[in-house]
N, C-alpha and C positions, 0 to 999 in steps of 0.2 A: 897244449892248452894255452890259449891267448887271453891275457888279462890286460885290459886297456885302462888307462887313466881316464876318468870321466870328464876331466877338465881339458887336457890338451890332446888326448887320444893316442899318446905314445904307448907302445907295448912295454909292460913291466915284466921283469923276470920273477917267476914264482918264489925264488929264494928271498926276495926283498919283502914279501908280504908276511907279516907275523902270523903264526898259527893261532894265537889267542885273538878273540874278537875285539876286545876293548882298546888295546894300544893303537895309537895312530903312527903313521910313518909318512915320510915325504916322498913325493914323486921325484924320480931321478931327473926329469927334464924341467918341469914347471915349479917344483918345490912346494906344491900345494899339499897340505896335510890331508891324508886320506885314511879311511878306516874300512874294515870289512863290514858290509851291511848284513843284517840278520836275514836269514832265509825265511820264506813263508812256510809254516808248518802244516797248513791246511791240506794241500794235496797229498802229502805223505800220510797224514792222519786219516783222511777219507779213504785212501787205498788200503790202509791197514785195517780199518773197520770193516770195509767190504770183504776183504779176504778172510778176516777172522770169522765174520758171520757166515760166509759161505762154507768155510771149512768145518766149522762147528755144527752147522745144520747137516752137512753131508755125512758127518760122523754119527748122526742120529742121536745127539745129546738132547735131553729134555729137562725142563724145570730149572731148578736152582743151579744145577751142574752146567746147563747151557749158558746161563747168564755169567756165571763165574768163569767159565772157559772163554767166553767171548771177551771179557775184560782182560784176562791174563794174556790171551793170544794177541789182542789189540795192542797191549803195552809192549809185548815182545816184538811184534812186527813194526811198530812205530820206532822203537829203538834201533832195530836193524836197518830200517829204511833211512833214518837220519844218518847212521854210520855210513851206509853205502853212498848216500847223496853227498856226504862230506868228502868222500874219496873221489867220486866221479865228476862232480860239478865244479866248474870254475867259480871262485868266489866273486861276488859282486862288490864293487868298491863304491864308496860315496865320500863326499867331503866330510872331514872330521868336524863334529859338533863341538868337541871340547878343546881340541888343539888347534893351533894355527890362527887364533884370533889376535888381531893386532891391538896393541895397547896404545890408546890415543893419549898423547901428552899435550899439555898446553904449549903453544908456540913460544910464548914468553912467560916467564915466571914473574919477572919484575918489569914494570912499565919503563919505557925508555925515558931518560930525562929530556926536557924540552929546552 
């Protein structure tokens, strides 16, 4: 699994990337603060809805039971899909929005005497 820094392009070791999404970490080469970008849930949700509708219709469910089964199966397939995606896909990195901002200080606090 190759994970590259989006700033300098160097390969990062997976051990350096935190498992939690929010904390930022520094790139080992350029020292830019990075964080894991949130993944797009739409493809996993669309696939889980299609699979749940197809499986519930094939089981010949009708009425309220069909609707309830589609909702429950969709939720279960979405959860399983997110879990599998988290294990298989390499995390996408982006520059940290919260960390790594430079604090700009005034160059001179007191004016120089003339």
